[in-house]
N, C-alpha and C positions, 0 to 999 in steps of 0.2 A: 745452694743454688737449686731453684725449683726447674723442671722440664722447659719450661717457657723461657726462662733466662739461658738455659744452655744451649737451647735451638737458635736463639737470637745470637749467642756469642759465637757460634758455628757458622750461622750463615754469615756474618759479619767477617769471620776469618776466610771463608770461601770466597766472598767478593773480593776482599783484599788480594787473594791470591790470583784470582781471575783478572784483576786490574794489573798486577805484577806481570801475569803472563802477556797480557796485550800490550803493556808498555815495552817489555822486553823485545817484542817483535815491532815496536814503534808503530803500531795501528790505533788510530783513533776510535774514540766511541761509535763516531758516525760511519767510520769505514768496517767496524766489526757488525754494527748495526745492519749495514747494508749487506755484508757476506751472510748474516744469519737470518735475516727475515725478522728480527725482533727490534720492536722499536725503540730507539735511542733511550727514552726517558725510562723504559723499562730496563734497559740494559745498566743503566747508572744507578737505578735503585738495586739491581743484583750485586751491583759492585760495592754500593755502600751498606749493603746488609740489609735492606730495607724490603725486600721484595718477598712476599709470601704468596703461597697459593699452590692449585693443583697443576699449574703449568711447570711449575719450577723445573721438574725432571726433563720434559721436552725442550724447554729453554736451555739447560745445561748440556744437552745433548748437541744442540745447534751451536752454542759456544765452543763446545770443545772442537767441532769440525772446524769452525769458523777459524779458530786459532791453530787447527791442524796438530792438536794434541789429544791423546787417548783420554777418553771420558774420565776414567780413574785418577789422572794426573790433576784434575782439578781439585782432587780431594787430598793431594799430597803435600799439606801445608801444616802438618803438626811436627 
């Protein structure tokens, strides 16, 4: 497995975990988008693991705040 594949696999797992946290709280993507200021379409890309870019860390911080969880809990999926 090369680096790109590993990054893609990790982003996919991260997105699935974020979606699980959101669904546990019964929050829709629309509601989380409103709470975080992240466009719904981009939030959906994060959840399906296809969002890439330099803004990712900033968006993950907003998502953790919107879900009311510690930033590091987003990465507790292994």
